[in-house]
N, C-alpha and C positions, 0 to 999 in steps of 0.2 A: 286580334290574328292568336291564331292557335291552333297545331298542328299537331292531330292525335297519331298514333298508330296502333292498331290491337291486331289479336289474335289471342287464340286458344290460353293460350299458359302467362303472357304479361302484357303490360298495358306501358308506352313512354308518353309523357308530355313533355312540349317544350313551348316557350312563353316571351316572351320580349327580353324580359329580365335574364334569360339562360341558365333558368333552375332547372331540373331534368328530376323528374318522381319517378320511378319505376318500382311494381308490385310486382311479385311472383303467386299464382294462385297453383292451389296444389288439390289436386283430384282425389289423393289418397286423404281416409278416413283416421289414418291412425295417426293419432299427436305424435309419436315419438319420432315420425321420420320428417317433421315440421322443425325439429330442434337437432340438428346430428351437427355432431363438434369430431372432426379430424383429426389424430392428433400425432405428430408424425414424431419418429422415433428418433431422437439424437441420437448423432455418430458420439461414440468412442474417440479421445484424442488417442491419437500417436502418440505426443511429445511427453504429456506428461501425465502422472496418477495418482487420485485424491490417496492423502498420507492414510494407512493402517496401521493400529493400535500395537499388532503381532508386530507388523514389519518394523515399526520408527522402536521396539525396543532393542531389536537385534541388529539395527545401525548404530554407530559411533557418532554420525552428524544428529545435535539438538533440533527438533523443531517444535519450537515449544508454540509456533502461531497457527499450524494446521496450516503453510502453505505446500501447495501441489510439490510430488516431487520429481524431477524432472526422470525419466526413464532411459536407463544407459543402451544403446542398440548394441546386441551382441554380433547379430549377420548384419550390416547393410544392406547385401544383398536380396534378403527378403522383402524390406521397400521398393527396391528396383521391380523385382518380379513378379508383385502384387498389384503392378502399376498404381503404385497408391507415392512417387516421387513429389508428384507437384501437390498431393492434397499436404503431406508432410511438410517441406518446405514453406508453404503457407501457412502450416500452424506453427511452424520454429516463428517467423519474423511474428506474429502475434503472442506468441508466448515470450519470448525473448522483449519485448515492448510492454507487455507487463511485469516480469521479473524488473526490467533495468525501472520501471519507476517506483518499487516497492523497495527497491535499493535507495534509491534518492529521498524519499517518504522517511526510510528506517532512520538514514545518515543524518535529515533533518532534528528527526528527533533525538538522536545521540546530542547532536551540536546543540540542542536547546539545553538539553538536561544537564550540559557541562560547562555551560554556561550559568544556569543556577547552581552548579556548586560551586562555580568563578565567586557568585555574588554572596553565597552564603559565608564562605572563608571568607572575604571582604569582610562582612557583618563580623563576625566573629573579634579581627585584629580591632575593628570599632569598640566593640565590646571592652576587648583588654585595655585597649587605650583608655578608653575611660575609667578604666578602673583603676588605671594608674597613677589618671591625673585626680581620681577623687583621695587615693591613699596620698598621696604628694599634698594634698589642702588645699586645694588653688578652686576659687570658688567659680573662676565660669570660663569658659573654653570660646573661641573666638575661631569659627570654621566658613564653609562654603558648603551651600547645598543646590543642590540641583533642579531649578524650575522647569524645566523642559530641556529638551536634547541642544545639547552645546551652550546651551546658557545656565547660568548660575549666579547665586546670589552670596553676599555673606550675613551672616549670623552668628547671636551669641549661645552657647549652652552655659544654663545656671544651675541644673539639676543632672545628677549623675547617677540617680540611684536604679533608672525605670531607664526600657525602650521601648520602641514599637518596631513590629515587623508586619510586612506585607506578606498575607497567606494567599494571596490571590483570589481570583475574583471579586476587588474592589475590598477585600475586607482586611481590616489592621486591626492587631492587637497589641496590647501593652503586654510588658513582661520584665519582672525584676532581671537584671544586669545577670547574674548567675542561672536564672531558669535561661532566659534567652540560650546563651553560651551550650546549655547542657540539650533545649530545644533543635540550633541549629549541627549542632553534631550530630545527633540524632538524626538528622535530615539528611544528613550529607551521605552517612550510611545507608540512606533508604536509597540514594542520587547514585552513590555506587553501584549497587546493587541494580537497577534499572538498566545503567550504562553499560550494564557487562551483559543483561541480557539480550540490549538493543544491539550488542558486538553481536554476539551469537545468534541473531538472527539474521545481520549483516553476511556474515559469513558463509552461513548455510545458505542464504539468497545470493550471492557470488556463487555458491560452490555449484550451484543450481544450472546460473547461469554457462557458466565452462564446460558443464554438461553437454548443454542444448549445443553448443558452439561447435562441439567436438564434434557430436552427436552431426550438425550439419554437414559439415566440410567430409565428413564419412561418408555420406550416403550421395553427395553431390559427386565425389572423387569416383563414387559404383557406378553412378549414374551414366558419367563419361565414359567409363571401361566398358560397359553392358553395351554403349552404343555403336565403340568404336569396334569393339568384338563381334557384333550385327551386321555391321556395313562390311565387314572382313571378310565375315560366311558368305555376305550376298555379291558379293566380288566375285567370290571366288567360285560360285556356281553361273 
């Protein structure tokens, strides 16, 4: 059972398995017409602008990640009179969602760095504690070590000369205690710089959110005023 429909330019075949096959035959001999690609021109966003090196130098806010900068509207009525209010408010909601997602990710990265810094500070205290015990002449120390989350076991430390430090990616390296302290102090300095950089990015992102929210309110209020003015003009007529 097969139903076929044919004309000069197309053939459609339908079978019991509901499979549809179509073919288009072109009478043109020009191969260029067979492979035609239509490229739509992307509209420029009304809410943000891509960072420009020259403009970034003139601004006081630091943008280290190349985050799109929110455009402050000098005159919100321009959006209304150009009939772009719906498009603008639609873009605002989209941009605010992206900004807030970026903000939450940056905050998570910052908190992770703060936790890493806290762990390294604890490790330095442990190294100093071991050095004190070694100087006091003690032969061993009884302590507890973490087996898994909220599970600890008792252990005995008999050697105080070296310590092992996790470097990440399942890599652990053994250091003499003095070198371990120096290494951890350097890592803390690096962590402080990263935390500072992340906070700068968070502040910049929050500033862009504030600008977009202010613009949204101004455009909405301008739209309400223009609508009322047009209604009043129509009633007078």
